[in-house]
DRENLO-34805 format. One record per atom (N, C-alpha, C): residue in three letters; x negated, y negated, z negated. Coordinates in steps of 0.2 Angstrom, whole numbers, padded with zeros to 4 digits, always signed. Layout:
ALAXYZ/...
***
This chain:
MET+0105-0100-0058/MET+0103-0093-0055/MET+0099-0090-0060/LYS+0101-0084-0062/LYS+0098-0080-0068/LYS+0092-0076-0065/LYS+0088-0074-0070/LYS+0082-0071-0068/LYS+0083-0064-0065/GLN+0088-0061-0067/GLN+0090-0054-0064/GLN+0092-0055-0057/HIS+0094-0060-0055/HIS+0096-0061-0048/HIS+0090-0061-0044/VAL+0085-0065-0045/VAL+0079-0065-0041/VAL+0075-0059-0041/ASP+0076-0056-0047/ASP+0072-0049-0048/ASP+0075-0044-0043/ALA+0081-0045-0041/ALA+0084-0040-0036/ALA+0080-0040-0029/PHE+0077-0046-0028/PHE+0073-0046-0021/PHE+0066-0044-0022/ARG+0064-0042-0028/ARG+0057-0040-0029/ARG+0055-0033-0027/VAL+0050-0032-0023/VAL+0048-0025-0021/VAL+0044-0022-0026/ARG+0047-0016-0028/ARG+0044-0012-0034/ARG+0037-0008-0032/GLN+0032-0008-0036/GLN+0026-0005-0034/GLN+0027+0002-0032/GLY+0024+0005-0027/GLY+0025+0012-0025/GLY+0031+0014-0022/LYS+0036+0009-0021/LYS+0042+0011-0018/LYS+0042+0010-0011/ALA+0044+0015-0007/ALA+0045+0014+0000/ALA+0050+0009+0002/VAL+0049+0005+0007/VAL+0053+0000+0009/VAL+0056+0001+0016/ARG+0063+0001+0016/ARG+0067+0001+0022/ARG+0070-0005+0023/LEU+0068-0009+0027/LEU+0071-0016+0028/LEU+0078-0016+0030/LYS+0081-0011+0033/LYS+0088-0010+0034/LYS+0092-0010+0028/ASP+0089-0008+0023/ASP+0092-0007+0016/ASP+0092-0014+0012/TRP+0089-0019+0015/TRP+0088-0026+0012/TRP+0092-0031+0016/SER+0097-0034+0013/SER+0101-0038+0017/SER+0098-0044+0019/THR+0100-0047+0025/THR+0097-0053+0027/THR+0101-0059+0025/LEU+0107-0058+0022/LEU+0112-0063+0020/LEU+0115-0061+0013/ALA+0113-0064+0008/ALA+0115-0063+0001/ALA+0120-0067-0001/GLN+0124-0065-0007/GLN+0129-0069-0010/GLN+0126-0076-0012/PRO+0128-0082-0009/PRO+0125-0088-0011/PRO+0125-0090-0018/GLY+0119-0093-0020/GLY+0119-0095-0027/GLY+0122-0102-0028/TYR+0125-0105-0023/TYR+0128-0112-0024/TYR+0135-0112-0021/LYS+0139-0117-0023/LYS+0146-0117-0021/LYS+0147-0122-0015/SER+0143-0126-0014/SER+0144-0131-0009/SER+0137-0134-0007/LYS+0137-0138-0002/LYS+0130-0142+0000/LYS+0128-0146-0006/ASP+0133-0150-0009/ASP+0131-0154-0015/ASP+0128-0150-0020/HIS+0131-0144-0022/HIS+0129-0140-0027/HIS+0122-0137-0026/TYR+0121-0136-0019/TYR+0114-0133-0017/TYR+0109-0139-0019/LYS+0111-0145-0017/LYS+0106-0150-0018/LYS+0104-0151-0025/THR+0110-0151-0029/THR+0109-0152-0037/THR+0104-0146-0039/LEU+0106-0140-0037/LEU+0102-0135-0040/LEU+0094-0135-0038/LEU+0093-0137-0031/LEU+0086-0138-0029/LEU+0083-0143-0032/ASP+0086-0149-0034/ASP+0084-0154-0038/ASP+0082-0152-0045/GLU+0086-0148-0048/GLU+0084-0146-0055/GLU+0078-0141-0054/HIS+0077-0137-0049/HIS+0071-0133-0049/HIS+0065-0137-0047/SER+0066-0142-0043/SER+0061-0147-0042/SER+0058-0151-0048/ARG+0063-0153-0052/ARG+0061-0156-0058/ARG+0057-0152-0063/GLU+0059-0145-0064/GLU+0056-0141-0068/GLU+0049-0139-0065/MET+0049-0138-0058/MET+0042-0137-0055/MET+0037-0142-0056/ARG+0040-0149-0056/ARG+0035-0154-0056/ARG+0032-0155-0064/ALA+0037-0154-0068/ALA+0035-0154-0075/ALA+0030-0148-0077/LEU+0031-0142-0074/LEU+0027-0136-0075/LEU+0020-0137-0072/GLN+0020-0141-0066/GLN+0014-0142-0062/GLN+0009-0147-0066/ASN+0012-0152-0070/ASN+0008-0156-0074/ASN+0005-0152-0079/VAL+0008-0147-0082/VAL+0005-0143-0087/VAL+0000-0139-0084/LEU+0001-0136-0079/LEU-0003-0132-0075/LEU-0010-0135-0074/TYR-0010-0141-0072/TYR-0016-0145-0071/TYR-0019-0147-0077/ALA-0016-0149-0082/ALA-0019-0150-0089/ALA-0022-0144-0092/ASP-0018-0139-0092/ASP-0020-0132-0095/ASP-0027-0130-0092/ASN-0027-0130-0085/ASN-0033-0129-0081/ASN-0036-0122-0082/ARG-0032-0117-0083/ARG-0034-0110-0084/ARG-0032-0106-0078/TYR-0026-0108-0074/TYR-0023-0104-0069/TYR-0023-0108-0063/ALA-0022-0104-0057/ALA-0020-0107-0051/ALA-0014-0103-0049/LEU-0010-0106-0044/LEU-0004-0102-0041/LEU-0005-0102-0034/LEU-0005-0096-0031/LEU-0005-0095-0024/LEU+0002-0092-0021/LEU+0005-0096-0017/LEU+0011-0094-0014/LEU+0010-0092-0007/ILE+0012-0086-0005/ILE+0011-0083+0002/ILE+0018-0082+0006/PHE+0018-0085+0012/PHE+0024-0085+0016/PHE+0023-0081+0022/GLN+0027-0075+0023/GLN+0026-0072+0029/GLN+0033-0071+0032/ALA+0034-0071+0039/ALA+0041-0070+0042/ALA+0040-0069+0049/MET+0046-0067+0052/MET+0046-0068+0059/MET+0047-0075+0061/ASP+0046-0076+0068/ASP+0047-0083+0070/ASP+0055-0086+0069/ALA+0055-0092+0067/ALA+0062-0095+0066/ALA+0065-0093+0059/ALA+0061-0090+0055/ALA+0064-0088+0049/ALA+0065-0093+0044/GLY+0061-0099+0045/GLY+0062-0105+0040/GLY+0056-0106+0035/LYS+0050-0103+0037/LYS+0045-0104+0032/LYS+0043-0111+0031/ASP+0042-0115+0037/ASP+0040-0122+0036/ASP+0046-0126+0032/GLY+0052-0125+0034/GLY+0057-0128+0030/GLY+0058-0127+0023/ALA+0056-0120+0021/ALA+0056-0118+0014/ALA+0051-0121+0010/ILE+0045-0121+0013/ILE+0039-0125+0010/ILE+0040-0132+0009/ARG+0043-0135+0014/ARG+0044-0143+0014/ARG+0050-0144+0008/HIS+0055-0140+0008/HIS+0060-0142+0004/HIS+0059-0140-0004/VAL+0056-0134-0004/VAL+0055-0131-0011/VAL+0049-0135-0014/MET+0044-0137-0011/MET+0039-0141-0014/MET+0039-0148-0013/SER+0045-0151-0011/SER+0046-0158-0010/SER+0045-0162-0017/GLY+0046-0159-0022/GLY+0046-0163-0029/GLY+0039-0162-0032/VAL+0034-0158-0030/VAL+0028-0158-0034/VAL+0023-0163-0031/ASN+0018-0164-0036/ASN+0013-0169-0034/ASN+0009-0167-0029/PRO+0008-0170-0023/PRO+0004-0168-0017/PRO-0003-0167-0019/GLN-0005-0171-0024/GLN-0012-0171-0026/GLN-0014-0164-0029/GLY-0009-0160-0031/GLY-0010-0154-0035/GLY-0008-0148-0030/CYS-0007-0149-0024/CYS-0004-0144-0020/CYS-0007-0144-0013/GLN-0010-0138-0011/GLN-0013-0138-0004/GLN-0010-0133+0000/VAL-0009-0134+0007/VAL-0006-0129+0011/VAL-0011-0128+0016/TYR-0011-0121+0018/TYR-0016-0119+0023/TYR-0012-0114+0028/SER-0013-0115+0034/SER-0009-0111+0039/SER-0015-0107+0042/PHE-0014-0100+0042/PHE-0018-0095+0045/PHE-0016-0095+0053/LYS-0021-0097+0057/LYS-0020-0097+0064/LYS-0025-0091+0067/HIS-0025-0091+0073/HIS-0030-0086+0076/HIS-0037-0087+0074/PRO-0040-0082+0072/PRO-0047-0083+0069/PRO-0052-0087+0074/SER-0056-0091+0071/SER-0061-0095+0075/SER-0067-0090+0077/PRO-0071-0092+0082/PRO-0077-0088+0083/PRO-0081-0086+0077/GLU-0082-0092+0073/GLU-0086-0091+0067/GLU-0082-0086+0062/GLU-0076-0086+0061/GLU-0072-0082+0057/GLU-0072-0074+0059/LEU-0073-0074+0066/LEU-0073-0067+0069/LEU-0080-0064+0068/GLU-0085-0068+0066/GLU-0091-0065+0064/GLU-0092-0062+0057/HIS-0086-0063+0053/HIS-0086-0060+0047/HIS-0080-0055+0046/ASP-0080-0052+0040/ASP-0074-0048+0038/ASP-0068-0052+0038/PHE-0062-0048+0038/PHE-0056-0051+0039/PHE-0054-0055+0033/LEU-0057-0054+0027/LEU-0055-0058+0021/LEU-0060-0064+0020/TRP-0064-0065+0024/TRP-0070-0070+0023/TRP-0067-0077+0022/ARG-0062-0079+0027/ARG-0059-0085+0027/ARG-0055-0087+0021/VAL-0053-0082+0018/VAL-0048-0082+0012/VAL-0051-0087+0007/SER-0057-0085+0004/SER-0059-0088-0002/SER-0061-0095-0001/ARG-0062-0097+0005/ARG-0063-0104+0007/ARG-0057-0109+0006/ASN-0051-0106+0006/ASN-0045-0109+0006/ASN-0040-0108+0000/LEU-0043-0105-0005/LEU-0040-0103-0012/LEU-0039-0109-0016/PRO-0033-0110-0019/PRO-0032-0116-0024/PRO-0037-0116-0030/GLU-0039-0122-0032/GLU-0043-0122-0038/GLU-0039-0121-0044/ARG-0042-0120-0050/ARG-0038-0119-0056/ARG-0034-0126-0057/GLY-0028-0125-0059/GLY-0024-0131-0061/GLY-0020-0133-0054/ARG-0021-0130-0049/ARG-0017-0132-0043/ARG-0013-0126-0040/ILE-0008-0128-0035/ILE-0004-0124-0032/ILE-0006-0123-0024/GLY-0008-0117-0022/GLY-0010-0116-0015/GLY-0004-0113-0011/ILE-0003-0114-0005/ILE+0002-0111-0001/ILE-0001-0109+0006/PHE+0000-0102+0007/PHE-0003-0100+0013/PHE+0003-0099+0018/ASN+0004-0103+0023/ASN+0009-0102+0028/ASN+0007-0097+0033/ARG+0009-0091+0033/ARG+0005-0085+0035/ARG-0001-0084+0031/SER-0004-0078+0032/SER-0010-0077+0028/SER-0014-0071+0030/TYR-0019-0069+0026/TYR-0023-0063+0028/TYR-0019-0057+0029/TYR-0012-0057+0027/TYR-0008-0051+0029/TYR-0007-0051+0037/GLU-0008-0056+0040/GLU-0008-0055+0048/GLU-0012-0050+0050/GLU-0018-0048+0046/GLU-0022-0043+0049/GLU-0020-0036+0048/VAL-0014-0035+0045/VAL-0011-0029+0045/VAL-0004-0029+0047/LEU-0002-0035+0051/LEU+0004-0036+0054/LEU+0004-0037+0061/ILE+0002-0043+0064/ILE+0002-0044+0071/ILE-0004-0040+0074/VAL-0010-0039+0070/VAL-0015-0035+0072/VAL-0013-0028+0073/ARG-0009-0026+0069/ARG-0007-0019+0070/ARG-0002-0018+0076/VAL+0002-0023+0077/VAL+0007-0023+0082/VAL+0003-0023+0089/HIS-0002-0027+0089/HIS-0006-0029+0095/HIS-0013-0026+0094/PRO-0014-0020+0095/PRO-0021-0017+0093/PRO-0027-0020+0097/GLU-0025-0023+0103/GLU-0030-0026+0107/GLU-0034-0032+0103/ILE-0030-0035+0098/ILE-0034-0040+0093/ILE-0039-0036+0089/LEU-0037-0031+0086/LEU-0042-0027+0082/LEU-0048-0025+0086/ARG-0047-0023+0092/ARG-0053-0021+0097/ARG-0058-0027+0098/ALA-0055-0033+0098/ALA-0059-0039+0099/ALA-0062-0041+0093/GLN-0061-0038+0087/GLN-0065-0040+0081/GLN-0072-0037+0080/GLN-0074-0034+0085/GLN-0081-0031+0085/GLN-0082-0027+0079/LEU-0077-0023+0077/LEU-0078-0019+0071/LEU-0083-0013+0072/PRO-0086-0010+0068/PRO-0089-0003+0069/PRO-0084+0002+0070/ASP-0086+0008+0071/ASP-0081+0013+0072/ASP-0076+0014+0066/ALA-0070+0014+0068/ALA-0064+0014+0063/ALA-0065+0021+0059/PRO-0062+0021+0053/PRO-0062+0027+0050/PRO-0058+0032+0053/PRO-0059+0039+0052/PRO-0055+0044+0056/PRO-0048+0044+0053/GLY-0043+0046+0058/GLY-0036+0046+0056/GLY-0033+0040+0059/LYS-0026+0041+0061/LYS-0022+0037+0065/LYS-0022+0030+0061/ASP-0020+0030+0054/ASP-0019+0024+0050/ASP-0024+0023+0045/ALA-0030+0026+0046/ALA-0035+0025+0041/ALA-0037+0018+0041/VAL-0038+0014+0046/VAL-0040+0007+0046/VAL-0035+0003+0042/TRP-0029+0004+0043/TRP-0024+0000+0039/TRP-0024+0002+0032/GLN-0024+0008+0030/GLN-0025+0010+0023/GLN-0031+0007+0020/GLU-0036+0006+0023/GLU-0042+0003+0021/GLU-0041-0004+0020/ARG-0038-0007+0024/ARG-0036-0014+0024/ARG-0031-0016+0018/TYR-0026-0011+0017/TYR-0022-0012+0011/TYR-0026-0012+0005/ARG-0031-0007+0004/ARG-0035-0007-0002/ARG-0039-0013-0003/SER-0042-0015+0003/SER-0046-0022+0002/SER-0042-0027+0000/ILE-0036-0028+0002/ILE-0031-0033+0000/ILE-0029-0033-0007/ALA-0027-0027-0009/ALA-0026-0025-0016/ALA-0031-0027-0021/GLY-0037-0025-0018/GLY-0043-0026-0023/GLY-0045-0034-0023/LEU-0044-0038-0018/LEU-0045-0045-0018/LEU-0039-0048-0023/GLU-0033-0046-0022/GLU-0028-0049-0027/GLU-0029-0047-0034/ARG-0031-0041-0035/ARG-0033-0039-0042/ARG-0039-0043-0045/HIS-0044-0045-0041/HIS-0049-0049-0043/HIS-0047-0056-0044/LEU-0043-0059-0040/LEU-0040-0066-0041/LEU-0036-0066-0047/HIS-0032-0061-0048/HIS-0027-0061-0054/HIS-0032-0061-0060/ALA-0037-0057-0060/ALA-0041-0056-0066/ALA-0045-0063-0068/ASN-0045-0067-0063/ASN-0049-0073-0063/ASN-0044-0079-0064/GLY-0038-0078-0065/GLY-0033-0084-0066/GLY-0029-0086-0060/THR-0029-0083-0054/THR-0025-0085-0049/THR-0019-0080-0049/ARG-0013-0083-0050/ARG-0007-0079-0049/ARG-0004-0080-0042/ILE-0003-0074-0040/ILE+0000-0073-0033/ILE+0007-0071-0032/VAL+0011-0075-0028/VAL+0018-0073-0027/VAL+0018-0073-0019/LYS+0021-0067-0017/LYS+0022-0067-0009/LYS+0029-0066-0007/PHE+0031-0070-0002/PHE+0038-0070+0000/PHE+0038-0068+0008/PHE+0042-0063+0009/PHE+0044-0061+0016/PHE+0051-0064+0017/LEU+0052-0069+0022/LEU+0058-0071+0023/LEU+0062-0067+0028/HIS+0067-0063+0026/HIS+0070-0058+0030/HIS+0075-0060+0034/LEU+0074-0061+0040/LEU+0079-0064+0045/LEU+0082-0058+0050/SER+0088-0059+0051/SER+0091-0054+0056/SER+0089-0056+0063/LYS+0089-0051+0067/LYS+0087-0052+0074/LYS+0093-0057+0078/GLU+0099-0056+0076/GLU+0104-0060+0078/GLU+0104-0067+0076/GLU+0102-0068+0070/GLU+0101-0075+0068/GLU+0095-0078+0071/GLN+0090-0075+0072/GLN+0084-0077+0076/GLN+0086-0079+0083/ARG+0090-0075+0086/ARG+0093-0077+0093/ARG+0096-0084+0093/LYS+0101-0085+0088/LYS+0104-0091+0087/LYS+0100-0097+0086/ARG+0095-0096+0082/ARG+0090-0102+0080/ARG+0086-0103+0086/PHE+0084-0098+0090/PHE+0080-0099+0097/PHE+0084-0104+0101/LEU+0091-0102+0102/LEU+0095-0105+0106/LEU+0096-0113+0104/ASP+0096-0113+0098/ASP+0097-0120+0095/ASP+0091-0124+0096/ARG+0085-0121+0096/ARG+0079-0125+0098/ARG+0079-0127+0105/ILE+0082-0123+0109/ILE+0082-0124+0117/ILE+0087-0130+0118/ASP+0093-0129+0115/ASP+0098-0134+0116/ASP+0097-0141+0113/ASP+0093-0141+0108/ASP+0092-0148+0104/ASP+0086-0151+0106/PRO+0086-0156+0110/PRO+0079-0159+0113/PRO+0074-0161+0107/GLU+0077-0162+0101/GLU+0072-0164+0096/GLU+0069-0158+0093/LYS+0071-0152+0095/LYS+0068-0145+0092/LYS+0065-0142+0098/ASN+0065-0144+0104/ASN+0061-0141+0109/ASN+0054-0139+0108/TRP+0051-0144+0104/TRP+0044-0143+0103/TRP+0042-0137+0098/LYS+0048-0135+0095/LYS+0047-0129+0090/LYS+0047-0122+0094/PHE+0049-0122+0101/PHE+0050-0116+0104/PHE+0045-0115+0109/SER+0043-0109+0110/SER+0038-0106+0114/SER+0040-0100+0118/ALA+0038-0099+0124/ALA+0040-0093+0127/ALA+0037-0087+0124/ALA+0031-0088+0121/ALA+0028-0083+0117/ALA+0032-0080+0111/ASP+0037-0084+0108/ASP+0041-0082+0103/ASP+0046-0077+0106/VAL+0048-0078+0112/VAL+0053-0073+0115/VAL+0049-0066+0116/GLU+0043-0067+0118/GLU+0039-0061+0120/GLU+0038-0057+0113/GLU+0036-0060+0108/GLU+0035-0057+0102/GLU+0042-0054+0099/ARG+0047-0057+0101/ARG+0054-0054+0099/ARG+0055-0047+0102/GLY+0052-0046+0107/GLY+0052-0039+0111/GLY+0049-0034+0107/TYR+0045-0036+0102/TYR+0041-0031+0097/TYR+0045-0030+0090/TRP+0051-0033+0090/TRP+0055-0033+0084/TRP+0054-0027+0080/ASP+0056-0021+0083/ASP+0056-0015+0079/ASP+0049-0013+0076/ASP+0044-0014+0081/ASP+0037-0013+0078/ASP+0035-0017+0072/TYR+0037-0024+0073/TYR+0036-0028+0067/TYR+0039-0026+0061/MET+0046-0024+0061/MET+0049-0021+0055/MET+0045-0015+0052/GLN+0043-0011+0056/GLN+0039-0005+0054/GLN+0033-0007+0050/VAL+0029-0012+0053/VAL+0023-0013+0050/VAL+0024-0018+0043/TYR+0029-0022+0043/TYR+0031-0025+0037/TYR+0033-0020+0032/GLU+0037-0015+0034/GLU+0039-0010+0029/GLU+0033-0007+0025/ALA+0028-0005+0030/ALA+0022-0002+0027/ALA+0018-0007+0023/CYS+0017-0013+0025/CYS+0014-0018+0021/CYS+0017-0019+0014/LEU+0023-0021+0014/LEU+0027-0022+0008/LEU+0026-0017+0003/GLY+0027-0011+0005/GLY+0027-0005+0001/GLY+0020-0004-0002/ALA+0015-0005+0002/ALA+0008-0004+0000/ALA+0005-0009-0004/THR+0007-0015-0004/THR+0004-0021-0007/THR+0008-0025-0012/SER+0014-0022-0014/SER+0017-0026-0019/SER+0016-0023-0026/THR+0013-0027-0031/THR+0011-0025-0037/THR+0015-0029-0042/PRO+0015-0027-0049/PRO+0018-0031-0054/PRO+0014-0038-0055/GLU+0007-0038-0053/GLU+0003-0044-0054/GLU+0004-0048-0048/SER+0005-0045-0042/SER+0005-0049-0036/SER+0011-0047-0032/PRO+0017-0048-0034/PRO+0023-0045-0030/PRO+0025-0048-0024/TRP+0029-0044-0020/TRP+0032-0047-0014/TRP+0039-0048-0016/TYR+0042-0053-0013/TYR+0050-0054-0013/TYR+0052-0054-0006/VAL+0057-0050-0005/VAL+0061-0050+0001/VAL+0067-0054+0001/VAL+0066-0060+0004/VAL+0071-0066+0003/VAL+0076-0066+0009/PRO+0082-0065+0008/PRO+0087-0065+0013/PRO+0087-0072+0016/ALA+0085-0072+0023/ALA+0084-0079+0026/ALA+0089-0081+0031/ASP+0094-0078+0032/ASP+0100-0080+0037/ASP+0103-0086+0034/ASP+0103-0087+0028/ASP+0106-0093+0024/ASP+0100-0097+0022/LYS+0098-0103+0025/LYS+0091-0106+0023/LYS+0092-0109+0016/GLU+0098-0112+0015/GLU+0098-0115+0008/GLU+0097-0110+0002/ASN+0101-0104+0003/ASN+0100-0099-0002/ASN+0093-0097-0003/ALA+0090-0096+0003/ALA+0083-0094+0003/ALA+0079-0098-0001/ARG+0080-0105+0000/ARG+0076-0110-0004/ARG+0077-0110-0011/LEU+0083-0108-0013/LEU+0085-0108-0020/LEU+0081-0102-0023/ILE+0082-0096-0020/ILE+0078-0090-0022/ILE+0071-0092-0023/ILE+0068-0094-0018/ILE+0060-0096-0018/ILE+0059-0100-0024/SER+0062-0106-0025/SER+0061-0111-0030/SER+0062-0108-0037/GLN+0067-0104-0038/GLN+0068-0101-0044/GLN+0062-0096-0046/VAL+0060-0092-0041/VAL+0054-0088-0042/VAL+0048-0092-0044/VAL+0047-0097-0041/VAL+0041-0101-0042/VAL+0041-0104-0049/VAL+0047-0106-0051/VAL+0048-0109-0058/VAL+0047-0104-0063/GLU+0050-0098-0062/GLU+0049-0092-0067/GLU+0042-0090-0067/THR+0038-0090-0062/THR+0031-0088-0062/THR+0027-0093-0066/LEU+0028-0099-0065/LEU+0025-0104-0069/LEU+0026-0104-0076/LYS+0032-0103-0078/LYS+0034-0102-0085/LYS+0031-0096-0088/SER+0030-0090-0084/SER+0027-0084-0087/SER+0020-0085-0089/MET+0017-0090-0086/MET+0009-0092-0088/MET+0008-0094-0095/LYS+0014-0096-0098/LYS+0013-0099-0105/LYS+0008-0105-0105/LEU+0010-0109-0101/LEU+0005-0115-0101/LEU+0006-0120-0106/ASN+0001-0123-0108/ASN+0001-0128-0114/ASN-0004-0134-0112/TYR-0002-0140-0115/TYR-0007-0145-0114/TYR-0012-0144-0119/PRO-0019-0146-0117/PRO-0024-0145-0122/PRO-0023-0148-0129/LYS-0025-0145-0134/LYS-0024-0148-0141/LYS-0030-0152-0142/SER-0029-0158-0145/SER-0035-0162-0148/SER-0038-0160-0154/SER-0045-0160-0155/SER-0048-0158-0161/SER-0047-0163-0166/THR-0049-0162-0172/THR-0049-0167-0177/THR-0053-0173-0176/GLU-0059-0171-0173/GLU-0064-0176-0172/GLU-0062-0180-0166/ARG-0058-0177-0161/ARG-0056-0181-0156/ARG-0050-0186-0158/GLN-0046-0183-0163/GLN-0041-0188-0165/GLN-0043-0194-0169/ARG-0049-0193-0173/ARG-0052-0198-0176/ARG-0055-0203-0171/GLU-0058-0201-0166/GLU-0060-0205-0161/GLU-0055-0209-0158/LEU-0049-0206-0156/LEU-0044-0210-0153/LEU-0041-0215-0158/GLN-0040-0213-0164/GLN-0037-0218-0169/GLN-0042-0224-0170/GLY-0048-0223-0169/GLY-0053-0228-0170/GLY-0052-0233-0164/ILE-0051-0230-0158/ILE-0050-0234-0152/ILE-0044-0238-0153/ARG-0039-0235-0155/ARG-0032-0238-0156/ARG-0032-0244-0161/ARG-0036-0243-0166/ARG-0037-0249-0171/ARG-0040-0255-0167/LYS-0045-0253-0163/LYS-0048-0259-0159/LYS-0043-0262-0155/LEU-0039-0258-0151/LEU-0035-0261-0146/LEU-0029-0265-0149/THR-0027-0263-0155/THR-0021-0266-0159/THR-0024-0272-0163/LYS-0030-0273-0164/LYS-0033-0279-0167/LYS-0032-0285-0163/LYS-0030-0290-0167/LYS-0028-0297-0164/LYS-0034-0299-0160/GLY-0033-0301-0153/GLY-0038-0303-0149/GLY-0043-0298-0146/ALA-0041-0292-0147/ALA-0046-0287-0145/ALA-0046-0286-0138/TRP-0052-0285-0135/TRP-0053-0283-0128/TRP-0048-0287-0123/THR-0047-0293-0124/THR-0043-0297-0120/THR-0047-0300-0114/
***
């Protein structure tokens, strides 16, 4: 899969987004199931090697953000794409409904506590973007956040939150955290099929909730707030990728390729040993190779 292929899914800064213009089903980057597995394995091997250098280099962190409608395949994408990396260097955090403590702080307060350390990969399964998505679709959530009077104007509160998010991401980028954001773009019809599959398959019943169908009733509202969010917060430093999600396998290949290319763009290197350090190591080596040494 070539670089220009994944770039086609990148949202350009300042460009208005109409999700109807973005396909939910792209030309697959694989020829068969076996070919898909081969490609994903190749990406996994590259990712694992780059993760080792990321840890040793210790200058950067990578934060991957996943947003989507229900049943779009976030969990599966995270599980399959990241299956080959060292779990010690990867941390996943799921943003759920804010706790009472979190509601006593600004909406970005809980973000910094869960950011990846330098040398590590962090994954947000949903994220602080929920504060301009579900909260915008359900304004009663905003009213429960005990905010002071909102700025004047119908959309002023959301524009202010976009600026806050952009400011946070600029700050993180300047301090070594590279951010890549994925919106898994699922069609309403494919979501219906996946809901039915969860109902019909006893092993998937646990995945389904009546609340999922209730949220489906707000589909058009969600598409509108996603369009506004993607257009307002995609930058060259912290881009959004609109990933066609009707084909789960193809979506995983696109995501894994973006992750590999992002890691490569960091120009990572293993730390170089100084002359003094080399002398020290050679001295230790001589002791270890001496007959009867340290046995």
